[in-house]
N, C-alpha and C positions, 0 to 999 in steps of 0.2 A: 408442294408443301413448303419449299424454301421461299417461294414468292409470298405465300401466306404469312410466313414468319416475318419476312421483311415488312409487309404491310402492317402487321400487328406491332412490330418493333417501332416503326415510324409513329404509329398512333400512340404507343406508350411514351416514346420520347417526347412527342408533342405535348402530351398531357402533363408528364412529370417534370421534364426539364424546363418547361416554361412556367411551372409552379402555378398553374391556373387555379383561381379561386378568389373569393371575396377578400377584400383587404380594408380593415379599418385604419391601419397604419402600416407603413412599409416595414418589412423585416430586413434582417441582414442580407445584403445582396448576395446572390448566388455567384459562385465562381464562373467566370465566363468560359465558354467552350473555346478551346485552342486548336489550331491546325496541327499541333504535334500529337494529337490523339490522347490528351490528358483530360482529367476531370470529366465534365458533362459530355465532352466530345467522344468519350470512349464508347458509349452505347451506340450513338449514331453511326460512328465509323465502323464499328463491328458489324452492325446489322447490314450496313451498305455493302460490306465485304462478304456477306453471306454466312457470318457466324450465327449459329443457332441462338434464338432469342434468350433462352435461359442462360447460356454461357455468357452472352454479351451483358446481360443484366447483372449477373454475379460479378463479372469483371468490373462493371461500372461501380458497384457497391464497394468492392475491395479497393479500387483506385481512390474513391472518395475517402475511405477510412485511412488509407495510406497517407493521404495528404491532410489528414486530421480535420477534414470537413465532416465531422460526425453528424451535424445537423442536416447537411445535404444528403448523406447516406440514409439517415433515419427517415427524412421526408420521402425520398425515392422509394425506400422499402415499404413504408406505410401506404403510400399512394398505390403501389402495385397490389398490395393486399386488399385495399378497399374496393378494387374494381373486379367485377365478377370474372371477366375473361382472363385476368392475370392473378387471381387470388392464390393459387398454388405457388406460382413464382414468387408472389409477395411474401408468403409464409417462409419460403427459403431465404429470401433477402432479409426479412425481419430477424430470422434466427441468426444469420451471420452478424448483423449489426448488434443485436442484443448480446451475443456471446462476446463480441469485441468490447462492449461496454461493461462486461461483468455481470449482466443481468441474466443469469443462467436459467432461472425459472421461466422467464419470458421466452428465452431461446428454446428451451425444451417444449414449452406449450406450442410454439410455432412449428418446430421441426418434427415433433412426435407424430407418427402416422403418415409421414410422407413416404412415397415409394422408395425402396432400397436404391434403385438406380439413380434417383434424384439426389437424395441427401449424401449418399456415399460418393457420388461423382463430384458434387459441388460444395459440400459442407461437412465432410467426414469428421474433421477435428471438432467443429462446433457441435455437431450432433452427439458425438460420443462424450465430449467433455461435459456438456450440459446434462446429458443423460446419466453419466456416472455420478454426477453431483446431486441431481434431483431425484432420479429413479434408477438406482444402480442395477436392480434386478431386471428391469425392462431393457436397459441399455445392454446388459450382458446377453439377454435373449436376442436382441436385435443384431448384435455382432455375430452371434452364432448362426442366426438365420441368414445373414449376409454371406458368411463363409460357405454355407450349404448351397445357396443360390448361385454364388460366384458370377454376378452379372458381368457380361463382357464389356459394358460401357464404363465400368469403374476403373479409373486409371491407376497405374502403379503408384503414383504419389499418394493416392487416397489410402491404399493399404499401408503405406509407411506412416501416414498420420494416425490411422487407427491403431497401429502397433505402438506408437508413442503413448497414446492415451491408455492403452491396456497396461503398459509397463508402469506408467504413473499411477494407475488405479490399483496396482498390486495384484494383477491377474496374470500370473506367469504362464499358466496353461494356455489361456487365450492369446497371450503375447507370442508364444511359440507357434501357435497355429497361424497367426497373422503374419509372423515373420516368414514362415514357409510359403504362404501365398504371395507375399511381397517378393520373395526371392524367386519364386517360379515365374511370376509375371516379368520380373526384371531380366531373367535369363532368356525368356522367350521374345523379349523386345529387340528387334533388329537394329534399333537406333543406338548410337553410342550414348550412354548415360553415366558419365564419369562421376557426377555428384551423387547420384543414387547408388552407384556401385560402391562408392566410398562409404556411404551411410550403411550399406549392408555389411561391409567388412568391419566397420566400427562396432555395429550393434550385435554382431553374431556372438561374441563372448558374453556380452551382457545378457542377451536372451537365454543363452545356455546356462547361465549361473542361477543359483537358487537365491531369490531375493531375501530369504531369511536363512543364511548359510549356517551350518552346524559349527559348534565349537570343537576344535581339536584338543586332544589331551594336553595337560600341562607338561612342558618339557622340564628336563632336569635343571637347566640353567635359566636365569631370568631372561625374559623377552621384552624388548622395547620397540614400540611401533612409532614410526615417523609419519606425521600427517602429510598426505599428498592430495592432489586436487582432481583425480579422475572422476568421471561422471557418465552415467548412461546416455545423457544427451550430448551429442558430439559438440554442440555449440554452447553447452553449459559448463564444460570443464573450464578451469580458470584460464583467462587470457591476460591476467594481470601479473607481471613479474613481481609486483609488490607482495603478493602472497608468498612467493619464494624467498623474498627478503625476510619475511616473518619466519619462514622455515629455517633460514640460516641463523637467525637470532636464537631460535629455540634450540637448535642443535649445539650452539655454543655452550649451553649448560651441561650437555652430555660429554662433549669432546674435551672439555677442560680437565676431565679425569683422565690423566695420561696413562694410567695402568689398566684401562679397560681394553680387552681384546674382542674386536667385533667379528661376528660371524653372520653370514647371510648372503643376499644377492650381491654379486661382485661389484656392480657399479655403485651400489649404496655404501658398501664397506669402503670403497675407494674414496667416495665423497667425504665420509666421516674421517678417514685418515688424513685427507687433504686439509680439512678444517682443523683437525687436532694440531697439525704442524703450525697453523696460523695463530693458535691461541696466544693471547698476551701472556708474557712470562709471569707477571705478578698474579695472574688468575689461574695458573696451572695448579692442579692438585695431583699428588702421586701417592696418596695414602691408601688407595683401594686397588687391589689386583683382582680382576674378575673376568670371566668369559661371558659375553652378552650376545644373545641372538637379536638381530635387528631386521625389521621388515617395514614396508609402507602400508598404510591403510587409507582408503579414500575418505576424505572429510565428510562428503555428503552421501556416500553410498557404501559405508563400511560393511553393512549387512550382506552385501553380495560376495564377500570374501570369507575364506576359511581362516579363522584366527585361533591360535592356541589359548587355552584357558589361562587367565591371569596375566595377559599381556598388558604392560603399562603403556600409556600414551599421554603425552602432554597436549591438552586441548586448548586452542587459542583462536581468536579471530571470529569470523562469521561462520555459522552453520546454516546458511540461508538460501542455498541454491536448490530449489525444489526439483523433484523428479518429474519432468514433463508437466510442470505447473499443477500437479495433482496432490503431492504429499512431500514430506521431508524425511530424509534418512537419519532421523534423530528420535529416540536415543540411538547410541552407537551399538555396534555388534556386542552381543552378550559376553564374548570372551575378553573384551577390553576393560581395563581398569583406568579410568581417566583421572588426571589431575588437571583441574580447570584453572587456568590463569590467562589474563588478557582476553577474556571471553566477552563477546558482544552479542546482544540480541535486543530487538525492539518489535518483532512481529508476533502477533498472537498465534498465527498458524503453526509456528514452531513449538510454542509452549503449550502443548496438550497436557492433559492431566498426567499422562504417562511420563512426559518429558519433565514436568515439574517434580514428580516423585523421584525421577532419576537424578536430577540435580540435587535434591535434598539428600539422597543416599550417598552421593559422591562429593558433596560439598565439604567445606565452604568453597564457593566459586569466586575466584579472583577475576574481577571485571576490568575490562580495558577502559571504561568510562563510567562516570558517576550515574548516568541515566540507567545503565544496566544494573548497577548496584541497587538503586531505588526500586526498580522493577522487580528484581528477584526477591528483595526483602519484603516487598508488599505481598508476595504469595508464599511467604514462609520458607524461602530458600536462604540459608546462611550465605552471605555474600560480603565482599569487601572490595575496595578500589585498589587494584594492583597497578593500573596503568598498562602501557603497551609493551609487549616483549621486544619490539624493535628498538626500544631505548637501550637494550643490552647488546646490540649487534656488535659493538666494538670489542666484545669478548674475542672475536676472531679477526679483528682488524688492529693489529699492534701499531704503535706510532710509527710514522714514516720519518726518515731522516730530514727531509726538506719538504715544506709545503709550497704550493704554487704562489708566486709573487703577485704583486698588485697589477702586473701587466697581463696576467692570465685572464681568460674570459669568464664571465658569469654564465652558468648553465641554467637553462629554462626547461623545467620538467612539467609537461602537461599544463602549460599556461596558455590562455587564449592568444591567438596569433596577434591580435591588436595590441597586446601588452608586451610583445617580444620585440626588442630593438632589431633593426635591420642587420643581418649578418650574424646575429648571436646564435650560439649552438643550442639546438632544441632536441629534447629527448621525450619519448613516449613510453609509458609503462605498460600500456595495453596493446596487444598485437595478436593476430591469429597465429603467429609463429610460436607463441608461448603454448598454445593448445597442441601444436604439432610436435613439440619437443618432449622428451622424457622428463620426469621429475628431476633426476640428477643433472641432466643437461641444463635445465632451467636454473637450478641452484648455482651451478658454475657460472652461468650467465649473470645471475644476480650479484655474485661476488665481483665479477669483472665490472659490472655497471657501477657498483659502489666504489670500487677502486678508481674508476674513471672520474667520478665526482670529486673524490678527495685529492687525486694526483694531478688533475688537469684544470681544475677550476678553483678560483679563489672564493667563490660563493655560489649558492644555488637558490633559485627562485622556483617555487613549486606550489601546486594546488593539491598534491597528493600527501595524505597523512603518512603513508609508508615510504615516502621519500624524505619528508620533513623530519620525522623522528630519527630514523637511522643516520641521516646525514648529520644531524645535530649530535647524535651519539658519538660519531667519529670526530667531532670537533670542527666541522666545517660550518662556516657562517651560512645561515639559511633564512630565507624570507618566506614564511608560509602564507600563501594567498588563496585560501579555499574559496569556492563559489559562495558559500554561506558560513560565516564564522560561528553561527549558532546551530550548525548542524548537530543533530542528536549524538553523533559519534565522537564529538570533540570535547565534551564536558570533562574537564580535568586535564586535558592534553594541550589546550590552546591557551595562549597568553599566560604561560607559567614561567617563573624565574628559573635561573640555572640551579638554584638550590632545590626547587621543587622537582625539576627534571632529575637531578642526581638522587633525590629521595626515592623516586619511582624506580630508577635503575638499581640502586643498592637494595631496595626492598625486595624486588623480584629475585635478585641474585642470592640474597641471604635465605629466602624461603626455599628456593629451588635447590640450593646447595645442600640443605639438610635433608630434604625429601628425596633428592636423587641419590644421595649417599645411602639412605636406607634402602631404596629400590635396588641399587647395584649390589648391596650386600645380601640380597635375597631375603629381606625382612618380610615376615608374614603380612599379608594384605591388611588385616585388621589393625596391625601395629603401625603400618604406614599411614593409614587414614587417621588413626588416633594422633599420630605425630602432626599430620597436616592440620587437624583441628586445633591442636595445641599451639602451633606456631602462627596460626591466623586468628586466634580467638580475640585478641585485643583489637585487631583491625575490624573484625565483624562488629564488636561492641561500639567502636568509634563510628562506623558507618551507620549503624542503627540510630545512634544519638544524633548524628548529623541530619539524617532523614527527617527527624521529628523537631528540628529547630523551628521555632515559631517565626512567622513573618508578620510584621506589623504593617497593616494597611492604613493608608490615610483615610480621613473621614470623607463622606460624600462631598464633592466640591460644592461650595455655596452657590456658584453660578448655575450648576445643574439643578439644584433645588429651586432656585428662582425660576428657571425655565419651566420646570414642572408646574409650579404654582401659576405661572402665567398661562400655560396651556389649559389648566383646569378652569381658571377664571374666564378664559376666552372660548371655552367650549360652547357650541350652539346646539341646542336640542330642539328638534321638531317632533312634537308629540303626535301619536297616531290620531287621526280624525274620526275613525270609525272603530267600533268595538271588534275585537278579534276573538280568537279562541280563549277559553277560560284558563286561569292558572297564572303562576308567576312568570315573568318574561324570561326568555332565553337571551342572554347577552352575548352577541357575536361581535368580535373585533376583527376589522379588516384594515390592513395598510393599503392606501391608495396611491400608486405611482401616478405621475402626471400622464394624461392621455389615455388612461384606462377606465374612464367613467362608464363606457359601454359594458365592459367586463363586470363592473360592480352591479349594474342593472341586471345582467343575466344571473349573477350569483344570488342577488336578493330575490329575484323572481322564483328561482328554483327553491330557495329556502322557504319562501312564503307558500309555495304550492304544497309542500309536505308538512307544514308546521302544525303541531297540535297544541301549541302554547303561543302566547304573544311573542313577537320578535322585537328586540331592541338592538339595532345595528350601530356599533361605534366605529366611525370612520376616522382613521388616523391619516391625516393628509398634510403634506408640506406646502400646499397651495390652497386657495380659496375657490372651490368650484361652485360658484353661486348658481349658475344655470342648472348644473347637475343636482344640486340640493332641491331646487324647485321641481325638477322633473321627477326625482325619486319620491318626493312627498306627494305629488299628484298621482303618480303611477301606483304607489303602495300606501293607501290611506290607513291600512291596519298595522303598519310598521312604524315604530318610533326610531328616529335617527338622531344620533349625537355626532357632531363634527368636531374632532379634537385637532387643533392646529399644532403641527409638529415641526414647522419650518425652522424653529430655533433649537429644538431638542438636540443635544449632543455638542453644541458649540462651546459649552462650558467645561468640557473635558480637556485636560492637558495631557495628551497621550505621549508615549515615548517617541513616536514618529512625527508628532505635531499635526497629524491629519485629523480632520473633523470626524467625529463619530456620527454615523448616519443610521445605524440600525439598533440603537439601544432601547427603543420604545418598548419592546416586549418585557424588558427588565424593570420598566417603570409603571406597568399597568396597575399595580396595587395602589399607586399614588395618582395616576392619571384618571382612574375610575374609582374614586374614594368610597363610593356608596355601593359598589357592586361586590357581591360575595364570590361569585364564580363566573368565569368567562370562557368562551370558546374562541380561539384564534384561528382564523381561516385565511387561505390565500385568495386573492381577488380573481385569478384566472381559474375558476372552478365552477362546477355545477353540482348541486346536491340532488341526490336521487332517493333520499330517505329523510326522515324527520330528525332535524338537528337536535331536538330535545332528547333523543335517545343518546346522542353523544354527550350532551351537557350533563346527563345524569350518570355518566360513567363512574364506577367505583374507583376512586383514586388510591385506595389501599393505604390510607394514612400517609400519603406523600403530598408534595406541593403541586405536582402537575402530572398530566399524562401526555405522552408524546409517542409517535410511531417510529418504527424502524425505518431507515431510509428506503424509499420505494425501489424495489427491484434488485438491489444488491444482496449478496450474501451478508452474513453478519460482519459488520464493519467495526474496526477498532475504535472504541471511545477514546483511548489514549492517542490514537492516530490523530484525532481532532485536536487534542491538547498539544501534542508534539508539533503539529502544524502551526499552532499559534506561537509556540516558542521559536520555531525556525524563522518566523516572520520578523523576529526582532533583530536578526542579522548580526551586526557588529556589537550589539548590546548583550554580550555573552553571559555576563553575570546575572542579568535580568532573566534571560532565557533559562539559565540553570536554576534559578529560584522558582520559576514557574513549573518546571518539570519536577523539581524536588518536592514541592508542596503538593502537587497533584498526586504524586505517588504516595505521599504520606496520608492523603485523604482516602484514596481508593486502592483496592487490590487490583493488580493487572490480571485480566483486562475486563472490560464490560462492553456491551454492544452500544454502538453509537445510535443516535436518534435524530430524527428530523424535527425542526421547529416550525415547519410549514403549517401543520395542524396540531393544535394543543388544547387541552382543557386545563385551566389554571384555577387553583383555590386562592383567590385574592385575599380572602380573610386570613388564611394561614400565612400568606406572604407578609401581611401587615403584622400579625402576631409575632412572627419569627424575625421581624425587621430584616427581611430578605434584601431589600435595596441597600441597606447599610454595608453589606458585604459585596453584593453583586456590582454595584456602580463603581466603587473604588477599584475593582478588578479591571474594569474597562479603562480607567485612567492609568492604573499602574502598568498594565501589560498591553494595552491597545487591543483587547480581546473583543470579538463579536459577541452578540447576545447568545448565539448557539454555543460558542466556546465557553462562555461564562456558565451556562446551564450545565454543560458537561463537567466543568470543573467543580461546581458546587454540588450537583446531585449525583453525578456518576450513574450507577445502576439504580439508584433510589428514586424511581419514578414508576408510575403506572404506564401501561401500554395502550395506545390508541389502536382499536381493531383495524385490521388491514382494509376492510371495506370502506373505511373513512379516509383513506389516503391512497386511493388508486391513481397511479400515473400511467396512462396508456402506453407510453413509450418505454416503460421500465418494468412493468409487472402485469400479470394477467388479472382480470377483474375477479373479485371474490364475493360479489353481492351488492345490493343497493347500499349506498352511503354517500361518498363524495368522490367525484372524479376531478382531478386538477392537472394542470399542465405546468410542470416544473422545469422543462427544458427550454432551450433558446426559442424554438418555434412555438408560437401560441395559436390557438384555433382561429383567430381573426387575421392571421398573417396570410400572405400569398402562398408561402410554402405550405405543403400539406403536412398534417400531423394526425396521428391516430386519435380517434374519438372526436374529431372535429365536428362531425354531424350533430353530435349531442349538444355542443355549444351553439352551433349555427341555428338549429331548430329553435332554441330558446331565444336567440337574438332576433330571429325573424318574427317572433310573436310579440316583441316589444315595440 
């Protein structure tokens, strides 16, 4: 049997690793096999060593993914699945690759139905993660069935992976059963397994806890919770000491009240007493005498803890560390009463309907950055710009008698090595040690670290926001050098004057002074929130006014208009020589990259085969393919072709980066095709398997265009597309801020993103609405792509192209006849294999 596996393995390796197949043009070169057992050598070496073929193949796939050769992994998996003798193995490999890419529907379609012993041994995480996302009932049944069967070949690590998914999916009973099986297997394993034993010890209290813990009765004295960073995922708890710097800053607003007597866990009380002694004299307050219970709650998993009713908590920073990549621990525990300040969010997965209602209930929300302000205002959550809590960290850092002199060194904190002078002191804010220390130990460490910066260094250079702001708060000279100055987190915090910095700090102190005083005096909850609304009302009004400030766009550049006119006048049309089907023509638009004429022929052949109406194909080309024009006219006498020269289109834009715009043609179609009422935009690497007239007649629902969801992915954020455009502006921070602000003024957060590979466009409406007068200036003003402009202008206001018209074999299962196209790096004419290639090759062979 082992010899047979070796022979089969060598045959698979020969077929797949050599990428055998026809080639019209070379593809990206494959990574060369190395003697060290990496990349493509993994499979060959493993089989030669007698490793079972399935194990060797999965090892190969994971190695390619680890090295970010996604195209290689995809080709390998698809080739295995396409061959009869390795189809089952190929399904397993396809499921692993698809899950890695986030195409969970494709992953589930490949893995569903595989034997227990196969998926549980080699792809437990991918199977359960995709299953609980796509078909949770079936996934739960499969997990229960696996527990009953208890196959011996399922390794201990797989039970741990299944346990994590069950915890993330919110299935506590299943998680406990899986933990018991994992623990039993680990105990029976004679090998030392320190990493797994550490996981068992870490997970045991989390598995035993109720994921929706009850609320304890309200105590007689007020209770205040301090945010800590525990997490059910051992490697998801915070490893960043900057989080604890935020905690130190937040606690400064509590300990400045010198008359508060703290009660609770000893180490937490000791920390608060330590910080109280450090409070700057001018910020100390002694007007309130009160006993206060204190406790810690997990930022991302507070629902796992028992919390007294009416416990107050100051909420700040990110709440974005998902539970085993499945869900978020937000809203917080029902017993907590949050005051939101310095809050940041930009992910749609966190802002569920329940979360939005929670923020409305406990708002207004003070936001760390302006982008979060705009986001929350767009969904009806009262919000304002508070800035970052770490600007107030100097509350517990009184002035020192003497600062370091000019001879002292400059500290470099999380700065790339190439930017650090030889011998300069270097500091890192992220470390596994942070995860292993207690919350209070990390807070003491944070205090010592900040003391080091201000006592031993004349200046600090850093890429960390939570080094830059607290160091500046303490009066240390600091040079903030983030990787991207237009990062979504920095709007309102970067490139600000000392006056603006002081306004943030004083604003936070003034607001929290009043609300903390009310909380410490055990003021009724409704009165505290009424006070919070009162003291933030003007800030909320100002934020709303700022969000709606108009932006004046320049006119369409004259040079661009001239380029369009030239392209229209130089368009060459070759009329059909033979009568075709009856009816008005279907206008199909295809952009033709150089060297892909053969692909265009295949596409046109497939369109013509199924056409019930005449076809008019508009080819947008940056070169003049004279031979191809003649060949197409000869091959398809019933099709009309128009060749639109686009070689100069885009050169007339003066973009922020100075780069030439190369993909703006879809925004110009109403002008490039002045007599066409409706057009279908198609990718060139595609095959139609149905009548394109059905797509052309799609009901646009009184919108300008129809577009499909991105193939294969779960719902993807439309604002993620726009935020990506803003981040690309890098050092142009004000321009990036304007883009985000105006986008959030146009659309509520969030809407599903869409692909622009396949579209149906109402060109008549675009002309009536003078679409280009807005779209084209956006390209020049922000350097946006056509897809980004369409997201900015339309947002959710577009019709949906049915899935069968946008099937990408490497991203999603087929849903019926329509259009199959290849959107990934590997095309069907490449040497590397790709799923669905035979569909294209059969067409190519007929031409």
